[in-house]
ZAZA-271158 format. One record per atom (N, C-alpha, C, CB): x, y, z. Coordinates in pm, whole numbers, padded with zeros to 5 digits, always signed. Each point is the difference from the previous one (the first is absolute). Glycine has a CB too. Layout:
# residues N
XYZ...
END
This chain:
# residues 248
+07971+00568+04660-00027-00092+00111-00145+00014+00045+00241+00011+00073-00285+00117-00060-00136+00024+00044-00099-00053-00102+00076+00203+00127-00045-00180-00256-00088-00049-00106-00005-00153+00002+00054+00202-00140+00060-00264+00163+00005-00146+00007-00081-00052+00118+00225+00003-00109-00217+00069+00222-00075-00043+00118-00149+00008-00024+00187+00077+00145-00233+00031-00210-00142+00014-00030-00044-00109-00096+00015+00248+00035+00069-00277-00134-00034-00106-00096-00006-00136+00068+00109+00133-00182-00014-00156+00276+00000-00127+00073-00126-00013+00085+00251+00002+00004-00290+00109+00060-00121-00002+00083-00123-00026-00086+00108+00159+00162-00114-00094-00277-00114-00019-00089-00008-00146-00048+00018+00240-00073+00095-00295+00039+00003-00140-00044-00039-00095+00113+00178+00060-00167-00135-00024+00287-00034-00083+00115-00150+00000+00027+00226+00047+00098-00286+00070-00112-00144+00012+00029-00085-00063-00110+00047+00210+00127-00011-00186-00252-00084-00044-00111+00036-00137-00054-00028+00237-00057+00140-00293+00100+00041-00131-00050-00086-00112+00055+00230+00086-00022-00210-00204-00031-00074-00116+00046+00085-00082+00096-00130-00006-00216+00063-00065+00303+00067-00087+00097-00053-00142-00018+00031+00193+00166+00049-00292-00131-00045-00139-00016-00116-00032+00095+00232-00066-00070-00315-00028+00030-00111-00042+00084+00053-00062+00129-00145-00038-00203+00080+00064+00316+00043-00063+00125-00035-00148-00001-00031+00218+00122+00091-00297-00035-00036-00142+00008-00147-00018+00035+00235-00055+00069-00296-00050-00121-00144-00019+00017-00040-00009+00146-00006-00116-00219+00093+00055+00300-00036-00017+00141-00010+00135+00072+00111-00224-00003-00031+00322-00042-00005+00133+00063-00131+00069-00034+00250+00017-00013-00295-00030-00111-00127+00061-00041-00116-00060+00080+00092+00040-00232-00090-00171+00250-00105-00068+00075+00007+00039+00148+00004-00193-00164+00119+00200+00218+00018+00033+00141-00053+00139+00032+00201-00148+00005-00162+00249-00085-00045+00136+00031-00150+00015-00025+00228+00087-00059-00282-00166-00034-00145+00001-00019-00071-00051+00124+00033-00033-00245+00021-00072+00305-00057-00054+00124+00012+00101+00115+00056-00234-00077+00058+00303+00083+00019+00102+00103-00101+00113-00018+00245-00056+00013-00267+00098-00138-00097+00106-00028-00141-00042+00041+00143+00079-00190-00179-00203+00159-00131-00051+00039-00014-00003+00152-00010-00137-00210+00116+00093+00278-00003+00000+00146-00017+00139+00058+00144-00202-00005-00080+00302-00057-00012+00137+00048-00143+00053-00015+00240+00039-00061-00310-00086-00041-00138+00043-00022-00094-00069+00100+00049+00038-00244-00025-00165+00272-00091-00079+00083+00025+00018+00150-00014-00163-00185+00138+00193+00223+00034+00013+00142-00036+00140+00048+00187-00169-00024-00282+00178+00117-00053+00130+00042+00103+00102+00044-00198-00123+00067+00284+00092+00031+00099+00099+00046+00094+00047-00112-00012-00105+00225+00055+00010-00310+00087+00039-00111-00076+00086-00101+00133-00212+00031-00258+00176-00056-00081+00076-00095-00017+00144+00045-00118-00210-00062+00100+00232+00191-00022+00137+00049+00119+00089-00028-00149-00090+00177+00268+00031-00187+00120+00078-00034+00017+00009-00151+00108-00072+00215-00117-00043-00281+00023-00004-00144-00107+00075-00078+00113-00218+00030-00231+00232+00028-00109+00069-00070+00035+00145-00034-00161-00149+00119+00257+00206-00047+00041+00137-00030+00046+00015-00145+00067+00028+00240-00002-00131-00294+00045+00009-00139-00118+00000-00096+00213-00115+00063-00319+00042-00029-00121+00002-00083-00065+00137+00006-00035-00246+00040+00035+00307+00078-00058+00135+00015+00079+00101-00082-00081-00060+00229+00214+00046-00229+00082+00091-00081-00039-00011-00148+00190-00021+00167-00205-00103-00215-00040-00020-00140-00141+00052-00024+00150-00200-00014-00240+00175+00107-00140+00045-00011-00008+00151-00014-00073-00198+00136+00135+00269-00043-00007+00146-00003+00081+00057-00117-00031+00003+00249+00141-00070-00283+00076+00043-00117-00082-00010-00127+00208-00072+00113-00293-00032-00122-00088-00014-00116-00100+00113-00009+00026-00246+00014-00088+00280+00100-00092+00115+00002+00072+00126-00050-00127-00103+00193+00247+00125-00141+00074+00122-00032+00038+00006-00148+00088+00004+00234-00039-00115-00287+00043-00004-00140-00116+00028-00093+00179-00162+00059-00292+00096-00038-00114+00019-00090-00060+00139+00016-00048-00246+00009+00052+00300+00112-00046+00137+00019+00080+00096-00087-00070-00055+00235+00201+00038-00238+00085+00087-00082-00023-00024-00149+00171+00001+00183-00182-00129-00221-00019-00034-00142-00131+00058-00053+00132-00209+00032-00235+00211+00051-00130+00049-00044-00017+00150+00018-00092-00222+00056+00199+00290-00017-00004+00146+00006-00046+00058+00132-00041-00009-00237+00029-00072+00340-00037+00052+00130+00124+00055+00071-00191-00164+00015+00172+00254+00079+00111+00057+00076+00019-00081+00127-00044+00232-00095+00162-00286+00110+00029-00085+00115+00048+00085+00117+00057-00192-00153-00132+00188+00264+00038+00077+00119+00096-00075+00090-00220+00112-00012+00209-00243+00017+00092-00075+00084-00051-00137+00037+00081+00214+00088+00008-00292-00026-00030-00137+00042+00039-00014+00146+00037-00091-00235-00121+00023+00311+00033-00033+00140-00014-00150+00020-00079+00228+00079+00178-00285-00012-00003-00140+00037-00001-00007+00153+00124-00072-00214-00204-00019+00268-00016-00007+00146+00048-00133+00055-00194+00156-00017+00222-00156+00146+00057-00118+00064-00096-00118+00006+00142+00152+00133-00272-00129-00152-00097-00110-00003-00013-00059-00140-00125+00107+00190+00219-00070-00279+00009-00043-00140-00109+00060-00088+00102-00211+00080-00174+00309-00030-00093+00073-00086+00076+00114-00067-00198-00060+00149+00133+00125-00243+00062+00112-00069-00106+00086-00066+00206-00134-00038-00166+00252-00003-00093+00089-00070+00078+00083-00102-00153+00010+00202+00096+00003-00319+00057+00084-00105-00100+00109-00033+00137-00193-00095-00093+00317+00103-00089+00113-00022+00035+00067-00132-00027+00035+00249-00072-00022-00335+00019+00069-00127-00115+00096-00023+00127-00196-00095-00103+00295+00013-00103+00099-00030-00036-00002-00147+00083+00142+00188-00206-00111-00215-00051+00001-00136-00150-00019+00003+00217-00091-00088-00275+00054-00024-00144-00024-00004-00036-00114+00095-00011+00082-00239-00095-00065+00319-00038-00107+00094-00076-00113-00068-00009+00170+00179+00008-00169-00310-00068-00104-00076+00069-00013-00135-00222+00045+00117+00178-00139-00199+00058-00016-00132+00107-00107-00006-00050+00237-00041+00103-00263-00078+00096-00110-00020+00125+00010+00087-00083-00015-00230+00136+00137+00246+00122+00016+00079-00019-00048+00143+00063+00193-00143-00173-00154+00202-00029-00041+00138-00026-00150+00008-00093+00228+00047+00024-00282-00146-00032-00142-00001+00127-00085-00011-00223+00052-00104+00308-00017+00007+00123-00078-00018+00094+00014+00120-00023+00029-00247+00024+00090+00308+00083+00019+00119-00047-00090+00114+00045+00236-00070-00176-00243+00089-00055-00086+00106+00022-00147-00030-00172+00174+00049+00168-00213-00176+00021-00139-00039+00143-00046+00021-00181+00027-00166+00275+00066+00161+00142-00037-00008+00054-00064+00126+00027+00185-00158-00083-00153+00275+00058-00046+00124+00012-00151+00011-00091+00201+00103-00022-00270-00111+00001-00145+00019+00052-00076-00122-00190+00029+00154+00192+00035-00269+00049-00069-00119+00150+00016-00021-00222+00035-00101+00283+00063+00164+00144+00023-00023+00089-00110+00056-00050+00242+00006+00035-00289+00119+00092-00103+00050+00006-00125-00088-00047+00085+00227-00067-00145-00268+00012-00118-00086+00057+00030-00137-00190-00095+00121+00154+00209-00179+00053+00034-00132+00149+00032+00008-00225+00087-00067+00268-00026+00176+00143+00025+00019+00074-00133+00018-00049+00226+00104-00011-00318-00028+00060-00132+00014+00011-00072-00133-00091-00012+00230-00011+00026-00316+00004-00061-00132+00109+00063-00086-00245-00051+00016+00260+00184-00007+00106+00068-00075+00138-00047+00047-00151+00199-00031+00167-00213+00161+00126-00052+00053+00026-00141-00053-00028+00141+00208-00076-00223-00213+00017-00137-00050+00044+00001-00147-00175-00080+00162+00121+00172-00240+00041+00012-00140+00149+00036-00011-00234+00069-00062+00278+00025+00145+00142+00039-00001+00088-00117+00042-00065+00237+00052+00025-00309+00051+00081-00111+00049+00003-00114-00101-00056+00063+00234-00055-00087-00301-00003-00105-00102+00094+00033-00116-00236-00053+00064+00259+00184-00085+00092+00044-00105+00144+00011+00050-00190+00122-00106+00214-00160+00232+00135+00004+00054+00044+00138+00046+00051-00187-00147-00145+00280+00164+00034+00138+00039-00013+00017+00151-00078+00085-00224+00158-00157+00298-00010+00004+00146+00044+00135+00055+00040-00247+00006+00077+00295-00049+00050+00129+00049-00089+00114-00045+00232-00091-00005-00282+00086-00116-00090+00104-00049-00126+00005+00084+00090-00029-00231-00142-00086+00270-00120-00003+00084+00027+00066+00135-00074-00211-00114+00190+00184+00173+00034+00060+00129+00017+00151-00010+00111-00214+00065-00046+00259-00171+00022+00144-00014-00126+00073-00044+00237-00047-00055-00323-00020-00018-00130+00059-00032-00080+00020+00129+00000-00111-00228+00010+00016+00319-00066+00014+00130+00055+00120+00076-00037-00248+00008+00170+00265-00012+00060+00116+00066-00051+00131-00060+00203-00137+00049-00215+00142-00181-00049+00121-00066-00144+00031+00042+00152-00045-00195-00236-00057+00204-00138+00020+00044-00006+00052+00143-00073-00183-00154+00155+00125+00242+00001+00043+00140+00051+00143+00013+00035-00236+00071+00067+00272-00150+00053+00137+00005-00105+00100-00047+00232-00088-00040-00304+00054-00066-00105+00089-00049-00111+00015+00102+00054-00067-00235-00086-00042+00302-00107+00005+00100+00040+00080+00123-00079-00222-00081+00208+00212+00119+00049+00069+00119-00023+00151-00010+00171-00180+00031-00162+00233-00151-00019+00144-00019-00139+00045+00044+00161-00008-00191-00258-00080+00178-00138+00036+00030-00048-00045+00138-00042-00012-00242+00129-00053+00320-00039-00043+00134-00012+00122+00091+00115-00223-00034-00221+00224+00117-00027+00117+00083-00005-00031+00150-00125+00093-00192+00177-00208+00234+00008-00026+00143+00125-00079+00031-00250+00003+00019+00292+00003+00107+00128-00059+00040+00000-00152-00014+00033+00190+00158-00141-00255-00116-00002-00146-00009+00005-00044-00146-00129-00013+00215+00058+00084-00300+00002-00034-00142+00139+00014-00059-00236+00073-00017+00304+00037+00052+00136+00020-00050+00093-00109+00051-00041+00247-00010+00028-00283+00137+00084-00105+00058-00025-00133-00071-00003+00119+00222-00123-00152-00251-00033-00126-00066+00061-00008-00139-00212-00009+00130+00199+00117-00205+00052+00001-00138+00152-00003+00001-00204+00127-00077+00268-00048+00163+00146+00004+00007+00054-00137+00044-00007+00248+00054-00055-00308+00047+00047-00130+00048-00014-00106-00109-00065+00063+00234-00046-00062-00306-00019-00095-00109+00103+00022-00110-00245-00011+00052+00265+00137-00087+00099+00032-00102+00141-00037+00041-00146+00184-00074+00179-00166+00202+00133-00034+00049+00027-00150-00012-00011+00194+00158-00089-00274-00126+00016-00145-00012+00022-00040-00146-00145-00034+00203+00064+00092-00292+00013-00033-00142+00137+00044-00052-00249+00025-00030+00295+00093+00069+00130+00049-00046+00114-00088+00050-00092+00233-00005+00089-00268+00133+00107-00081+00056+00009-00135-00070-00030+00114+00221-00086-00173-00248-00001-00129-00070+00053+00015-00142-00194-00075+00141+00146+00179-00211+00038+00017-00141+00145+00040-00018-00234+00063-00047+00293+00004+00146+00137+00051-00015+00104-00094+00060-00093+00230+00005+00059-00292+00109+00099-00080+00071-00029-00150-00003+00037+00197+00145-00158-00235-00179-00036-00141+00004+00061-00077-00115-00211+00062+00112+00237-00189-00088+00048-00088-00107-00111-00021-00101+00159-00115+00158-00124+00056-00272-00100-00025-00104-00114-00085+00053+00178+00018-00175-00146-00117+00257-00103-00088+00054-00088+00072+00101+00151-00195-00036-00092+00281+00118-00077+00078+00097-00094+00096-00072+00188-00018+00169-00137+00086-00272-00084+00091-00077-00117-00073-00064+00200+00144-00043-00171-00259-00016-00105-00077-00066-00104-00046+00102+00163-00075-00175-00118+00025+00289-00093-00046+00102-00088+00113+00050+00164-00174+00066-00106+00290-00043-00076+00115+00050-00100+00048-00106+00194+00066+00146-00149-00059-00271-00089+00048-00107-00119-00094-00018+00197+00106-00114-00170-00235+00113-00109-00097-00014-00091+00002+00122+00146-00144-00143-00089+00164+00261-00081+00011+00121-00096+00118-00011+00186-00104+00135-00136+00219-00181-00084+00118-00013-00114-00023-00100+00198+00143+00057-00165-00203-00171-00103-00025-00101-00104-00099+00051+00167+00045-00181-00121-00156+00241-00093-00097+00057-00088+00064+00106+00165-00183-00046-00105+00265+00130-00078+00059+00110-00111+00090-00054+00203-00010+00148-00171+00097-00243-00104+00088-00054-00112-00081-00065+00172+00178-00037-00136-00282-00035-00101-00082-00066-00087-00075+00101+00153-00024-00196-00090-00032+00297-00074-00078+00099-00076+00088+00099+00170-00180-00025-00113+00297+00055-00059+00086+00103-00119+00081-00051+00222+00013+00104-00236+00002-00234-00100+00092-00054-00143-00041+00033+00158+00050-00182-00182-00180+00200-00136-00046+00026-00044+00027+00144+00033-00177-00174+00058+00170+00268-00040+00012+00141-00061+00137+00033+00181-00161+00057-00126+00274-00103-00066+00128+00029-00141+00010-00059+00225+00104+00005-00249-00171-00118-00134+00001-00059-00097-00075+00090+00099+00013-00233-00055-00128+00286-00084-00076+00093-00027+00083+00126+00094-00217-00089+00010+00281+00140-00015+00084+00118-00096+00116-00027+00231-00063+00074-00222+00120-00195-00088+00109-00038-00146-00043+00006+00181+00094-00146-00213-00207+00084-00138-00045-00002-00050-00038+00138+00036-00080-00232+00053+00024+00315-00039-00034+00137-00038+00128+00076+00154-00202-00003-00075+00307-00016-00031+00126+00068-00127+00062-00056+00244+00037+00041-00268-00052-00171-00121+00055-00060-00124-00070+00054+00129+00057-00206-00123-00188+00222-00115-00073+00053-00031+00038+00144+00054-00188-00154+00048+00236+00225-00019+00044+00139-00025+00151+00008+00147-00188+00076-00161+00251-00192-00025+00145-00008+00110+00080+00069-00246-00045-00005+00370-00003-00011+00116+00066+00061+00082+00079-00101+00006-00182+00169-00046+00181-00296+00078+00071-00102-00093+00074-00096+00184-00173+00018-00260+00270+00032-00098+00069-00085+00061+00083-00112-00148+00005+00196+00276+00031-00181+00064+00083-00102+00113-00076-00070-00058+00204+00132+00046-00336-00140+00103-00080-00066+00006+00032-00149-00033-00182+00169+00139+00136-00235+00013+00024-00143-00120-00056-00076+00249-00007+00024-00296-00112+00015-00113-00062-00067-00126+00083+00016+00102-00224+00038-00124+00279+00080-00119+00081+00024+00010+00136-00068-00032-00118+00218+00152+00173-00225+00017+00124-00076-00031-00023-00147+00173+00077+00163-00127-00191-00216-00027-00032-00140-00149-00024-00023+00229-00100-00020-00296+00040+00118-00145-00020-00011-00071+00134-00007+00018-00217+00126+00027+00312-00046-00059+00134-00001+00028+00072-00133+00026+00011+00250+00094-00030-00303+00038+00068-00124-00067-00058-00124+00218+00052+00107-00243-00181-00106-00045-00068-00122-00141-00057+00008+00234-00053-00040-00285+00033+00160-00129-00066+00014+00009-00151-00004-00101+00198-00103+00221-00251+00080+00023-00145+00002+00020-00043+00145+00104+00003-00234-00173-00109+00280+00011-00040+00141+00143-00023+00046-00224-00102-00022+00248+00132+00149+00134-00016+00055+00050-00143-00008-00047+00188+00150-00043-00285-00135+00042-00139-00006+00057-00034-00138-00175-00059+00170+00123+00122-00274+00053-00024-00134+00144+00049-00011-00232+00021-00095+00261+00091+00161+00137+00051-00004+00093-00088+00083-00089+00233-00031+00040-00282+00143+00081-00094+00079+00030-00124-00082-00103+00086+00213+00003-00133-00287+00019-00118-00086+00104+00029-00108-00237-00071+00043+00235+00192-00098+00100+00038-00101+00140+00000+00060-00173+00139-00120+00185-00083+00241+00130+00000+00067+00050-00143+00022-00058+00218+00113-00033-00305-00067+00038-00138+00026+00037-00074-00128-00148+00002+00198+00071+00021-00305+00029-00067-00127+00135+00045-00055-00246-00016-00048+00275+00145+00062+00130+00051-00047+00114-00067+00076-00106+00220-00058+00090-00234+00189+00104-00063+00080+00019-00146-00038-00053+00156+00187-00056-00229-00211+00009-00142-00033+00061-00021-00139-00199-00044+00146+00157+00125-00243+00055-00013-00136+00149+00032+00000-00224+00060-00099+00262+00046+00172+00142+00036+00008+00080-00111+00066-00063+00242+00011+00006-00304+00093+00070-00109+00069+00020-00119-00093-00099+00075+00218-00003-00111-00294+00012-00113-00091+00103+00029-00110-00239-00062+00047+00230+00182-00106+00093+00035-00108+00141+00019+00052-00187+00108-00123+00200-00036+00235+00132+00022+00057+00062-00126+00054-00070+00229+00056-00011-00314+00006+00051-00127+00050+00053-00088-00111-00161+00015+00188+00090-00014-00303+00047-00078-00115+00135+00049-00050-00238-00044-00063+00259+00176+00073+00128+00057-00044+00113-00030+00100-00127+00181-00118+00093-00179+00245+00102-00016+00103+00034-00146+00028-00077+00212+00099-00022-00299-00106+00023-00137+00042+00096-00068-00097-00229-00010+00104+00334-00051-00050+00103-00058-00087-00047-00127-00069+00173+00097+00149-00116-00123-00264-00023-00126-00070+00096-00103+00058-00078+00119-00214+00030-00195+00312+00087-00092+00073+00057-00106-00092-00134+00040+00206+00063-00074-00311+00047-00106-00090+00132+00036-00067-00236-00066-00039+00259+00196+00024+00126+00044-00062+00118-00035+00089-00122+00185-00116+00097-00188+00248+00110-00019+00095+00016-00146+00043-00039+00232+00079-00053-00318-00121+00010-00140+00040+00096-00075-00092-00235+00008+00090+00314-00101-00035+00092-00076-00084-00076-00096-00091+00175+00018+00178-00121-00040-00294-00060-00093-00094+00051-00141+00028-00022+00184-00174-00071-00277+00191+00040-00138+00030+00045-00071-00126-00162-00006+00192+00253-00091-00178+00046-00075-00117-00117-00067-00073+00220-00040+00116-00216+00047-00247-00104-00061-00081-00118+00089-00027+00071-00211+00093-00073+00336-00034-00109+00093-00024+00036+00097-00110-00073-00022+00238
END
């Protein structure tokens, strides 16, 4: 019985699910766009972008052989990831690059999974990422943010209907793709006002000698390319759902 239950769970997670109706994909895309553009909603929803941002720093720090000391997330939607190792070189450069590039690339990866019908797998992959990140959180607000986000994803993936799961998964992918550009714009605005002297772009400028504006441009280009590619994967082919008229 236990073996059968594990097999059933594995099949449930790795199996494919039918595509949601086109109107649902369009609707949640519009909701995601509204969450990015509406200031009060953005201030809350931005926490998920910060989680992805700091998670990207942490993952690349580990991949490049740096020692990860911890991650802190703050109520103003800022965050910090502390790692130890050489203060220069490829490991430090790639770690600094990872923050702003992770949310759009993660959104693109989610879009690839959804285009392949792996809705449940996408939700459980998100849970695995959040669980791994929780281990390295070093403050109460950060732990609360990650646990609350994980709880919502788990409840949807375990108790939600197929349509609810699909809507939530597409909403998450759309949001990451659409939201990735706004922090880059905010970053450059703060840089022009000399309010972010130690930003990721300025750290990269110090490490490489390449101007900070070039790194901001790279972050923005990554977000736009991911949005175009991910949007093409997510946006439904409405013609498939339209009735064929007599004589056509």
